FIMISE-208894 format. One record per residue (C-alpha): x negated, y negated, z negated; residue in one letter; residue number from 1. Coordinates in Angstrom, 2 decimals, m for minus. Layout:
<recs>
<rec px="X" py="Y" pz="Z" aa="a" i="NUM"/>
...
</recs>
This chain:
<recs>
<rec px="26.95" py="m16.52" pz="m5.29" aa="m" i="1"/>
<rec px="25.49" py="m16.45" pz="m1.79" aa="s" i="2"/>
<rec px="22.95" py="m13.72" pz="m1.22" aa="q" i="3"/>
<rec px="19.32" py="m14.64" pz="m0.44" aa="p" i="4"/>
<rec px="17.97" py="m14.13" pz="3.04" aa="e" i="5"/>
<rec px="16.05" py="m10.90" pz="3.59" aa="n" i="6"/>
<rec px="13.42" py="m10.58" pz="6.31" aa="r" i="7"/>
<rec px="12.49" py="m6.97" pz="7.03" aa="q" i="8"/>
<rec px="10.75" py="m4.53" pz="9.37" aa="f" i="9"/>
<rec px="12.81" py="m1.52" pz="10.42" aa="r" i="10"/>
<rec px="11.27" py="1.50" pz="12.17" aa="l" i="11"/>
<rec px="12.96" py="1.95" pz="15.54" aa="i" i="12"/>
<rec px="10.52" py="4.24" pz="17.37" aa="r" i="13"/>
<rec px="8.18" py="7.07" pz="16.38" aa="r" i="14"/>
<rec px="4.68" py="5.76" pz="17.13" aa="p" i="15"/>
<rec px="2.44" py="7.63" pz="19.54" aa="v" i="16"/>
<rec px="m1.20" py="7.03" pz="18.66" aa="g" i="17"/>
<rec px="m1.75" py="3.65" pz="17.04" aa="h" i="18"/>
<rec px="1.22" py="1.81" pz="15.57" aa="v" i="19"/>
<rec px="2.53" py="m1.05" pz="17.74" aa="k" i="20"/>
<rec px="4.76" py="m4.00" pz="16.97" aa="r" i="21"/>
<rec px="7.29" py="m2.53" pz="19.43" aa="e" i="22"/>
<rec px="7.77" py="0.43" pz="17.06" aa="d" i="23"/>
<rec px="9.62" py="m1.92" pz="14.69" aa="f" i="24"/>
<rec px="12.46" py="m4.40" pz="14.67" aa="e" i="25"/>
<rec px="11.82" py="m7.55" pz="12.64" aa="f" i="26"/>
<rec px="15.15" py="m8.95" pz="11.57" aa="r" i="27"/>
<rec px="16.79" py="m11.27" pz="9.07" aa="t" i="28"/>
<rec px="20.01" py="m10.52" pz="7.20" aa="e" i="29"/>
<rec px="21.60" py="m11.34" pz="3.83" aa="p" i="30"/>
<rec px="20.16" py="m9.26" pz="1.01" aa="a" i="31"/>
<rec px="22.53" py="m6.59" pz="m0.28" aa="r" i="32"/>
<rec px="24.04" py="m7.32" pz="m3.69" aa="a" i="33"/>
<rec px="23.11" py="m4.78" pz="m6.36" aa="p" i="34"/>
<rec px="25.66" py="m2.21" pz="m7.51" aa="e" i="35"/>
<rec px="25.79" py="m0.44" pz="m10.87" aa="a" i="36"/>
<rec px="22.35" py="0.84" pz="m11.82" aa="g" i="37"/>
<rec px="20.61" py="m1.28" pz="m9.18" aa="e" i="38"/>
<rec px="18.36" py="m4.33" pz="m9.17" aa="i" i="39"/>
<rec px="17.57" py="m6.98" pz="m6.58" aa="m" i="40"/>
<rec px="13.84" py="m7.75" pz="m6.37" aa="v" i="41"/>
<rec px="12.07" py="m10.68" pz="m4.76" aa="g" i="42"/>
<rec px="9.13" py="m8.91" pz="m3.14" aa="v" i="43"/>
<rec px="5.78" py="m10.64" pz="m3.64" aa="e" i="44"/>
<rec px="3.06" py="m8.17" pz="m2.63" aa="y" i="45"/>
<rec px="3.20" py="m5.00" pz="m0.53" aa="l" i="46"/>
<rec px="0.75" py="m2.12" pz="m0.51" aa="s" i="47"/>
<rec px="m0.46" py="m1.02" pz="2.95" aa="l" i="48"/>
<rec px="m1.76" py="2.54" pz="2.85" aa="d" i="49"/>
<rec px="m2.98" py="5.12" pz="5.39" aa="p" i="50"/>
<rec px="m0.18" py="7.46" pz="4.29" aa="a" i="51"/>
<rec px="2.32" py="5.10" pz="5.91" aa="m" i="52"/>
<rec px="1.22" py="6.35" pz="9.31" aa="r" i="53"/>
<rec px="2.30" py="9.88" pz="8.40" aa="g" i="54"/>
<rec px="5.63" py="8.68" pz="7.02" aa="w" i="55"/>
<rec px="6.53" py="7.42" pz="10.50" aa="m" i="56"/>
<rec px="6.24" py="10.90" pz="12.04" aa="n" i="57"/>
<rec px="8.95" py="13.51" pz="12.23" aa="e" i="58"/>
<rec px="8.22" py="16.90" pz="10.73" aa="g" i="59"/>
<rec px="7.80" py="18.62" pz="7.40" aa="k" i="60"/>
<rec px="5.58" py="16.85" pz="4.89" aa="s" i="61"/>
<rec px="5.35" py="16.13" pz="1.18" aa="y" i="62"/>
<rec px="7.93" py="13.37" pz="1.59" aa="i" i="63"/>
<rec px="10.76" py="12.87" pz="4.07" aa="a" i="64"/>
<rec px="9.88" py="10.75" pz="7.09" aa="p" i="65"/>
<rec px="11.24" py="7.23" pz="7.38" aa="v" i="66"/>
<rec px="14.47" py="7.48" pz="9.36" aa="k" i="67"/>
<rec px="14.78" py="5.51" pz="12.57" aa="l" i="68"/>
<rec px="16.65" py="2.31" pz="11.78" aa="g" i="69"/>
<rec px="15.55" py="2.25" pz="8.13" aa="d" i="70"/>
<rec px="13.35" py="m0.37" pz="6.48" aa="v" i="71"/>
<rec px="9.74" py="0.77" pz="6.65" aa="m" i="72"/>
<rec px="8.73" py="2.43" pz="3.38" aa="r" i="73"/>
<rec px="6.04" py="0.75" pz="1.26" aa="a" i="74"/>
<rec px="5.14" py="0.32" pz="m2.35" aa="g" i="75"/>
<rec px="5.21" py="m3.18" pz="m3.74" aa="g" i="76"/>
<rec px="5.46" py="m5.48" pz="m6.71" aa="v" i="77"/>
<rec px="7.96" py="m8.27" pz="m7.28" aa="g" i="78"/>
<rec px="10.28" py="m10.08" pz="m9.68" aa="t" i="79"/>
<rec px="13.89" py="m9.17" pz="m10.41" aa="i" i="80"/>
<rec px="16.40" py="m11.73" pz="m9.10" aa="i" i="81"/>
<rec px="19.59" py="m9.98" pz="m10.18" aa="e" i="82"/>
<rec px="20.24" py="m6.85" pz="m12.23" aa="s" i="83"/>
<rec px="23.12" py="m4.47" pz="m12.82" aa="k" i="84"/>
<rec px="20.93" py="m1.93" pz="m14.61" aa="a" i="85"/>
<rec px="20.44" py="m1.54" pz="m18.34" aa="d" i="86"/>
<rec px="16.98" py="m2.49" pz="m19.54" aa="g" i="87"/>
<rec px="16.19" py="m4.67" pz="m16.50" aa="f" i="88"/>
<rec px="16.77" py="m8.42" pz="m16.49" aa="v" i="89"/>
<rec px="16.01" py="m11.26" pz="m14.06" aa="p" i="90"/>
<rec px="12.40" py="m12.31" pz="m14.42" aa="g" i="91"/>
<rec px="11.10" py="m8.80" pz="m15.12" aa="d" i="92"/>
<rec px="8.17" py="m7.82" pz="m12.88" aa="v" i="93"/>
<rec px="8.49" py="m4.34" pz="m11.38" aa="v" i="94"/>
<rec px="6.69" py="m1.99" pz="m9.01" aa="t" i="95"/>
<rec px="8.33" py="0.57" pz="m6.78" aa="g" i="96"/>
<rec px="9.11" py="1.60" pz="m3.22" aa="a" i="97"/>
<rec px="10.30" py="m1.86" pz="m2.20" aa="l" i="98"/>
<rec px="9.80" py="m1.51" pz="1.55" aa="g" i="99"/>
<rec px="8.50" py="m3.97" pz="4.13" aa="i" i="100"/>
<rec px="10.97" py="m6.72" pz="3.33" aa="q" i="101"/>
<rec px="11.24" py="m9.92" pz="1.35" aa="t" i="102"/>
<rec px="14.13" py="m8.85" pz="m0.88" aa="v" i="103"/>
<rec px="14.72" py="m5.26" pz="m2.00" aa="a" i="104"/>
<rec px="17.92" py="m3.91" pz="m3.54" aa="t" i="105"/>
<rec px="17.37" py="m0.46" pz="m5.01" aa="l" i="106"/>
<rec px="18.02" py="1.86" pz="m7.92" aa="a" i="107"/>
<rec px="16.29" py="0.64" pz="m11.06" aa="a" i="108"/>
<rec px="15.28" py="4.20" pz="m11.96" aa="e" i="109"/>
<rec px="12.85" py="4.15" pz="m9.05" aa="g" i="110"/>
<rec px="10.99" py="1.14" pz="m10.44" aa="c" i="111"/>
<rec px="8.53" py="0.61" pz="m13.27" aa="i" i="112"/>
<rec px="8.37" py="m2.57" pz="m15.33" aa="k" i="113"/>
<rec px="4.87" py="m4.01" pz="m15.71" aa="v" i="114"/>
<rec px="3.39" py="m6.69" pz="m17.93" aa="d" i="115"/>
<rec px="2.15" py="m9.31" pz="m15.49" aa="a" i="116"/>
<rec px="0.34" py="m11.11" pz="m18.32" aa="s" i="117"/>
<rec px="m2.18" py="m8.27" pz="m18.52" aa="l" i="118"/>
<rec px="m3.47" py="m8.42" pz="m14.93" aa="a" i="119"/>
<rec px="m2.83" py="m10.20" pz="m11.61" aa="p" i="120"/>
<rec px="0.19" py="m8.74" pz="m9.82" aa="k" i="121"/>
<rec px="m1.80" py="m7.24" pz="m6.88" aa="p" i="122"/>
<rec px="m3.67" py="m5.00" pz="m9.33" aa="l" i="123"/>
<rec px="m0.43" py="m3.16" pz="m10.10" aa="f" i="124"/>
<rec px="m0.42" py="m1.79" pz="m6.52" aa="i" i="125"/>
<rec px="m4.20" py="m1.37" pz="m6.50" aa="s" i="126"/>
<rec px="m6.37" py="m0.07" pz="m9.34" aa="a" i="127"/>
<rec px="m3.43" py="0.05" pz="m11.76" aa="l" i="128"/>
<rec px="m1.08" py="1.46" pz="m9.12" aa="g" i="129"/>
<rec px="m0.99" py="4.31" pz="m6.62" aa="m" i="130"/>
<rec px="m4.60" py="3.99" pz="m5.37" aa="p" i="131"/>
<rec px="m5.88" py="4.00" pz="m8.92" aa="g" i="132"/>
<rec px="m3.77" py="6.99" pz="m9.91" aa="m" i="133"/>
<rec px="m4.88" py="8.82" pz="m6.76" aa="t" i="134"/>
<rec px="m8.53" py="8.27" pz="m7.63" aa="a" i="135"/>
<rec px="m8.08" py="9.11" pz="m11.31" aa="y" i="136"/>
<rec px="m6.13" py="12.35" pz="m11.00" aa="f" i="137"/>
<rec px="m7.65" py="13.42" pz="m7.69" aa="g" i="138"/>
<rec px="m11.18" py="13.26" pz="m9.03" aa="l" i="139"/>
<rec px="m10.73" py="14.24" pz="m12.66" aa="l" i="140"/>
<rec px="m8.01" py="16.89" pz="m12.34" aa="v" i="141"/>
<rec px="m8.66" py="18.36" pz="m8.88" aa="v" i="142"/>
<rec px="m12.38" py="17.60" pz="m8.51" aa="g" i="143"/>
<rec px="m13.31" py="18.41" pz="m12.12" aa="e" i="144"/>
<rec px="m16.67" py="16.57" pz="m12.07" aa="p" i="145"/>
<rec px="m19.23" py="17.37" pz="m14.74" aa="k" i="146"/>
<rec px="m22.04" py="15.14" pz="m15.96" aa="s" i="147"/>
<rec px="m25.14" py="15.59" pz="m13.82" aa="g" i="148"/>
<rec px="m23.28" py="16.88" pz="m10.77" aa="e" i="149"/>
<rec px="m23.42" py="15.27" pz="m7.32" aa="t" i="150"/>
<rec px="m20.21" py="13.67" pz="m6.08" aa="v" i="151"/>
<rec px="m19.80" py="12.46" pz="m2.48" aa="v" i="152"/>
<rec px="m16.84" py="10.34" pz="m1.41" aa="v" i="153"/>
<rec px="m15.87" py="9.20" pz="2.09" aa="s" i="154"/>
<rec px="m14.00" py="5.99" pz="2.76" aa="g" i="155"/>
<rec px="m16.10" py="4.80" pz="m0.16" aa="a" i="156"/>
<rec px="m15.40" py="1.08" pz="0.19" aa="a" i="157"/>
<rec px="m11.66" py="1.61" pz="0.53" aa="g" i="158"/>
<rec px="m8.94" py="1.35" pz="m2.08" aa="a" i="159"/>
<rec px="m9.24" py="4.92" pz="m3.36" aa="v" i="160"/>
<rec px="m12.84" py="5.76" pz="m2.50" aa="g" i="161"/>
<rec px="m14.35" py="2.79" pz="m4.34" aa="a" i="162"/>
<rec px="m12.50" py="3.80" pz="m7.50" aa="l" i="163"/>
<rec px="m13.41" py="7.47" pz="m7.14" aa="v" i="164"/>
<rec px="m17.11" py="6.64" pz="m7.00" aa="g" i="165"/>
<rec px="m16.95" py="4.40" pz="m10.04" aa="q" i="166"/>
<rec px="m15.01" py="6.97" pz="m12.08" aa="i" i="167"/>
<rec px="m17.58" py="9.59" pz="m11.11" aa="a" i="168"/>
<rec px="m20.35" py="7.30" pz="m12.38" aa="k" i="169"/>
<rec px="m18.46" py="6.86" pz="m15.65" aa="i" i="170"/>
<rec px="m18.44" py="10.68" pz="m15.90" aa="q" i="171"/>
<rec px="m22.23" py="10.73" pz="m15.58" aa="g" i="172"/>
<rec px="m22.45" py="11.98" pz="m12.00" aa="c" i="173"/>
<rec px="m24.88" py="11.24" pz="m9.17" aa="h" i="174"/>
<rec px="m22.64" py="9.44" pz="m6.63" aa="v" i="175"/>
<rec px="m23.09" py="8.94" pz="m2.89" aa="v" i="176"/>
<rec px="m20.57" py="7.05" pz="m0.79" aa="g" i="177"/>
<rec px="m19.93" py="7.21" pz="2.96" aa="i" i="178"/>
<rec px="m18.66" py="3.93" pz="4.45" aa="a" i="179"/>
<rec px="m18.65" py="2.03" pz="7.73" aa="g" i="180"/>
<rec px="m21.09" py="m0.85" pz="8.10" aa="g" i="181"/>
<rec px="m24.05" py="m2.32" pz="6.25" aa="a" i="182"/>
<rec px="m21.95" py="m4.79" pz="4.24" aa="e" i="183"/>
<rec px="m19.72" py="m2.08" pz="2.81" aa="k" i="184"/>
<rec px="m22.72" py="0.11" pz="2.01" aa="c" i="185"/>
<rec px="m24.44" py="m2.75" pz="0.18" aa="r" i="186"/>
<rec px="m21.25" py="m3.42" pz="m1.76" aa="y" i="187"/>
<rec px="m20.84" py="0.10" pz="m3.12" aa="i" i="188"/>
<rec px="m24.48" py="0.30" pz="m4.19" aa="v" i="189"/>
<rec px="m25.14" py="m3.26" pz="m5.42" aa="d" i="190"/>
<rec px="m21.77" py="m4.05" pz="m6.99" aa="e" i="191"/>
<rec px="m20.16" py="m0.68" pz="m7.75" aa="l" i="192"/>
<rec px="m23.39" py="1.07" pz="m8.85" aa="r" i="193"/>
<rec px="m23.20" py="4.05" pz="m6.49" aa="f" i="194"/>
<rec px="m26.54" py="5.87" pz="m6.34" aa="d" i="195"/>
<rec px="m26.62" py="5.86" pz="m2.56" aa="g" i="196"/>
<rec px="m24.67" py="4.96" pz="0.56" aa="a" i="197"/>
<rec px="m24.42" py="6.38" pz="4.06" aa="i" i="198"/>
<rec px="m23.34" py="4.19" pz="6.98" aa="d" i="199"/>
<rec px="m21.53" py="6.61" pz="9.27" aa="y" i="200"/>
<rec px="m21.66" py="4.03" pz="12.06" aa="k" i="201"/>
<rec px="m25.46" py="3.94" pz="12.24" aa="s" i="202"/>
<rec px="m26.88" py="6.78" pz="10.11" aa="d" i="203"/>
<rec px="m27.12" py="10.48" pz="10.79" aa="s" i="204"/>
<rec px="m24.65" py="11.67" pz="8.16" aa="v" i="205"/>
<rec px="m26.14" py="15.20" pz="7.82" aa="p" i="206"/>
<rec px="m29.68" py="13.85" pz="7.48" aa="a" i="207"/>
<rec px="m28.71" py="11.17" pz="4.95" aa="k" i="208"/>
<rec px="m26.72" py="13.72" pz="2.92" aa="l" i="209"/>
<rec px="m29.84" py="15.89" pz="2.66" aa="r" i="210"/>
<rec px="m31.89" py="12.86" pz="1.63" aa="e" i="211"/>
<rec px="m29.46" py="11.41" pz="m0.92" aa="l" i="212"/>
<rec px="m28.08" py="14.69" pz="m2.25" aa="c" i="213"/>
<rec px="m31.24" py="16.79" pz="m2.73" aa="p" i="214"/>
<rec px="m29.42" py="19.15" pz="m5.09" aa="k" i="215"/>
<rec px="m26.47" py="19.61" pz="m2.72" aa="g" i="216"/>
<rec px="m22.84" py="18.54" pz="m3.16" aa="i" i="217"/>
<rec px="m20.75" py="19.69" pz="m6.13" aa="d" i="218"/>
<rec px="m17.65" py="17.56" pz="m5.49" aa="v" i="219"/>
<rec px="m16.61" py="16.06" pz="m2.16" aa="y" i="220"/>
<rec px="m13.66" py="13.67" pz="m2.23" aa="f" i="221"/>
<rec px="m12.40" py="13.45" pz="1.35" aa="d" i="222"/>
<rec px="m10.47" py="10.46" pz="2.63" aa="n" i="223"/>
<rec px="m11.32" py="10.73" pz="6.32" aa="v" i="224"/>
<rec px="m11.40" py="14.33" pz="7.60" aa="g" i="225"/>
<rec px="m12.89" py="15.11" pz="10.99" aa="g" i="226"/>
<rec px="m16.63" py="15.42" pz="11.53" aa="q" i="227"/>
<rec px="m17.58" py="13.94" pz="8.15" aa="i" i="228"/>
<rec px="m15.66" py="16.71" pz="6.37" aa="l" i="229"/>
<rec px="m17.62" py="19.25" pz="8.42" aa="d" i="230"/>
<rec px="m20.92" py="17.53" pz="7.60" aa="d" i="231"/>
<rec px="m20.20" py="17.67" pz="3.88" aa="c" i="232"/>
<rec px="m19.00" py="21.28" pz="3.92" aa="l" i="233"/>
<rec px="m22.37" py="22.23" pz="5.39" aa="a" i="234"/>
<rec px="m24.11" py="21.04" pz="2.21" aa="q" i="235"/>
<rec px="m21.83" py="22.14" pz="m0.63" aa="i" i="236"/>
<rec px="m23.07" py="24.06" pz="m3.65" aa="n" i="237"/>
<rec px="m21.89" py="27.25" pz="m5.32" aa="l" i="238"/>
<rec px="m18.37" py="26.72" pz="m6.71" aa="r" i="239"/>
<rec px="m18.09" py="23.23" pz="m5.23" aa="a" i="240"/>
<rec px="m14.74" py="21.46" pz="m5.26" aa="r" i="241"/>
<rec px="m13.46" py="19.65" pz="m2.17" aa="i" i="242"/>
<rec px="m10.56" py="17.26" pz="m2.77" aa="v" i="243"/>
<rec px="m8.46" py="16.64" pz="0.34" aa="i" i="244"/>
<rec px="m6.86" py="13.24" pz="m0.28" aa="c" i="245"/>
<rec px="m6.54" py="11.97" pz="3.29" aa="g" i="246"/>
<rec px="m7.77" py="12.25" pz="6.85" aa="a" i="247"/>
<rec px="m7.63" py="8.73" pz="8.19" aa="i" i="248"/>
<rec px="m9.82" py="9.60" pz="11.17" aa="s" i="249"/>
<rec px="m7.06" py="11.91" pz="12.43" aa="q" i="250"/>
<rec px="m3.83" py="10.00" pz="11.74" aa="y" i="251"/>
<rec px="m3.53" py="8.31" pz="15.13" aa="n" i="252"/>
<rec px="m4.51" py="11.36" pz="17.18" aa="n" i="253"/>
<rec px="m2.46" py="12.12" pz="20.26" aa="t" i="254"/>
<rec px="m4.13" py="15.56" pz="20.38" aa="t" i="255"/>
<rec px="m4.09" py="18.25" pz="17.67" aa="p" i="256"/>
<rec px="m5.83" py="17.38" pz="14.39" aa="v" i="257"/>
<rec px="m9.45" py="18.54" pz="14.30" aa="k" i="258"/>
<rec px="m9.87" py="21.08" pz="11.53" aa="g" i="259"/>
<rec px="m13.14" py="21.98" pz="9.78" aa="p" i="260"/>
<rec px="m15.37" py="24.37" pz="11.71" aa="s" i="261"/>
<rec px="m17.62" py="24.82" pz="8.67" aa="n" i="262"/>
<rec px="m14.86" py="26.33" pz="6.54" aa="y" i="263"/>
<rec px="m16.83" py="29.54" pz="5.99" aa="l" i="264"/>
<rec px="m19.02" py="27.49" pz="3.64" aa="a" i="265"/>
<rec px="m16.07" py="27.79" pz="1.25" aa="l" i="266"/>
<rec px="m16.37" py="31.57" pz="1.34" aa="l" i="267"/>
<rec px="m20.14" py="31.73" pz="1.08" aa="v" i="268"/>
<rec px="m20.21" py="29.30" pz="m1.85" aa="n" i="269"/>
<rec px="m17.00" py="30.53" pz="m3.51" aa="r" i="270"/>
<rec px="m15.88" py="26.91" pz="m3.28" aa="a" i="271"/>
<rec px="m12.39" py="25.45" pz="m3.58" aa="r" i="272"/>
<rec px="m10.71" py="23.03" pz="m1.17" aa="m" i="273"/>
<rec px="m7.46" py="21.61" pz="m2.50" aa="q" i="274"/>
<rec px="m4.99" py="19.02" pz="m1.30" aa="g" i="275"/>
<rec px="m3.99" py="16.19" pz="m3.60" aa="m" i="276"/>
<rec px="m0.73" py="14.19" pz="m3.59" aa="i" i="277"/>
<rec px="m0.51" py="11.48" pz="m6.24" aa="v" i="278"/>
<rec px="3.25" py="11.87" pz="m6.77" aa="f" i="279"/>
<rec px="2.58" py="15.26" pz="m8.40" aa="d" i="280"/>
<rec px="1.14" py="13.39" pz="m11.38" aa="y" i="281"/>
<rec px="3.92" py="10.81" pz="m11.79" aa="a" i="282"/>
<rec px="4.67" py="11.89" pz="m15.36" aa="d" i="283"/>
<rec px="1.04" py="11.18" pz="m16.27" aa="r" i="284"/>
<rec px="0.71" py="7.72" pz="m14.68" aa="y" i="285"/>
<rec px="0.72" py="5.93" pz="m18.07" aa="p" i="286"/>
<rec px="m2.30" py="8.00" pz="m19.09" aa="e" i="287"/>
<rec px="m4.18" py="7.08" pz="m15.93" aa="g" i="288"/>
<rec px="m3.22" py="3.41" pz="m16.12" aa="a" i="289"/>
<rec px="m4.42" py="3.14" pz="m19.73" aa="r" i="290"/>
<rec px="m7.78" py="4.68" pz="m18.85" aa="a" i="291"/>
<rec px="m8.24" py="2.52" pz="m15.75" aa="m" i="292"/>
<rec px="m7.27" py="m0.66" pz="m17.60" aa="a" i="293"/>
<rec px="m9.71" py="0.18" pz="m20.39" aa="g" i="294"/>
<rec px="m12.58" py="0.71" pz="m17.97" aa="w" i="295"/>
<rec px="m11.75" py="m2.56" pz="m16.20" aa="m" i="296"/>
<rec px="m11.63" py="m4.42" pz="m19.50" aa="k" i="297"/>
<rec px="m15.09" py="m3.22" pz="m20.54" aa="d" i="298"/>
<rec px="m16.57" py="m3.96" pz="m17.11" aa="g" i="299"/>
<rec px="m17.22" py="m0.39" pz="m15.98" aa="r" i="300"/>
<rec px="m14.61" py="m0.47" pz="m13.20" aa="l" i="301"/>
<rec px="m14.15" py="m3.11" pz="m10.51" aa="k" i="302"/>
<rec px="m11.36" py="m3.54" pz="m7.99" aa="s" i="303"/>
<rec px="m11.43" py="m5.44" pz="m4.73" aa="r" i="304"/>
<rec px="m8.28" py="m6.49" pz="m2.90" aa="e" i="305"/>
<rec px="m8.03" py="m7.52" pz="0.76" aa="d" i="306"/>
<rec px="m4.91" py="m9.73" pz="0.77" aa="i" i="307"/>
<rec px="m3.34" py="m10.89" pz="4.04" aa="v" i="308"/>
<rec px="m0.66" py="m13.60" pz="4.06" aa="d" i="309"/>
<rec px="2.70" py="m13.24" pz="5.76" aa="g" i="310"/>
<rec px="5.16" py="m10.36" pz="6.08" aa="i" i="311"/>
<rec px="5.49" py="m11.14" pz="9.79" aa="e" i="312"/>
<rec px="1.91" py="m9.90" pz="10.33" aa="t" i="313"/>
<rec px="2.74" py="m6.38" pz="9.10" aa="f" i="314"/>
<rec px="2.17" py="m4.26" pz="12.26" aa="p" i="315"/>
<rec px="m1.17" py="m5.87" pz="13.07" aa="e" i="316"/>
<rec px="m2.32" py="m5.97" pz="9.44" aa="t" i="317"/>
<rec px="m1.58" py="m2.26" pz="9.03" aa="l" i="318"/>
<rec px="m4.02" py="m1.53" pz="11.86" aa="q" i="319"/>
<rec px="m6.90" py="m2.88" pz="9.76" aa="k" i="320"/>
<rec px="m6.78" py="0.42" pz="7.87" aa="l" i="321"/>
<rec px="m7.53" py="2.42" pz="10.99" aa="f" i="322"/>
<rec px="m10.13" py="0.14" pz="12.55" aa="t" i="323"/>
<rec px="m12.14" py="m0.21" pz="9.34" aa="g" i="324"/>
<rec px="m11.57" py="m3.98" pz="9.21" aa="e" i="325"/>
<rec px="m10.17" py="m3.99" pz="5.69" aa="n" i="326"/>
<rec px="m12.56" py="m4.29" pz="2.76" aa="f" i="327"/>
<rec px="m10.96" py="m3.00" pz="m0.42" aa="g" i="328"/>
<rec px="m7.29" py="m2.40" pz="m1.11" aa="k" i="329"/>
<rec px="m5.20" py="m3.78" pz="1.76" aa="l" i="330"/>
<rec px="m2.26" py="m5.83" pz="0.49" aa="i" i="331"/>
<rec px="0.31" py="m7.93" pz="2.30" aa="l" i="332"/>
<rec px="1.31" py="m11.12" pz="0.47" aa="k" i="333"/>
<rec px="4.96" py="m11.67" pz="1.32" aa="v" i="334"/>
</recs>
């Protein structure tokens, strides 16, 4: 049997600053046939995430960098074409690290079968996938919100932030989101039921935090880093919890990352600032997915996907994450 054609993006240069098309090679080759324990997957949707920018850099991190010459790493969802792995058959829908390509051949043990009759496929790389698990475990396990507390989340209209705010509301918290632009701020208040929104592009963040968080901040879920992290640290309460999920404002820096100058607020308030990596909770994903699916079914949790057509648009589409153009979970439809 002839192998299907595979179009793919391979990383050929470590980006400096913003990612450019020239950092990749876009090529076409026959898909590799699966060996024992492997499956061949027709990729349908790919998850584009801020973490991808860090995976392109050399240096120690929570996961090895993408090697030069390798297919760019990305999570995705697709349908099995051919299988040489027990328990996986053609037609099964799976999620996993499929990479920026149209056909992925990989170990079946790295994939999870999903029931595509329960939800549209993009949801399995959105609210029911890594962004959802990040929000669920990052807020509930690391942030430990309690009913009546004030929770602030940055990147509040993004894939993770929008879910964090809604989960905090389900927990009975007062929730304020920080987002970029009037449309995104209206969305998180009018549709997602946040108690307040701060437009960092036009508002004074410190002043609006004082106005919307009159009792101070008990939990701050940080997706952006930089000055907004400093602004929130200045208004934390005794024994506050700061969840460091990401720092998208710093990922394309060509100068050293800007650290918090207000870190002594942690000492004064006996507060905790803790990093969060979703892979640490992999053995608990079924728990998180069940909870998220239940909240979606009863209407308490909404998910918004920003789907862009065409794998060939990958380098430019990825930049939407860093310019604030995306609205919701950014997904590439292959």
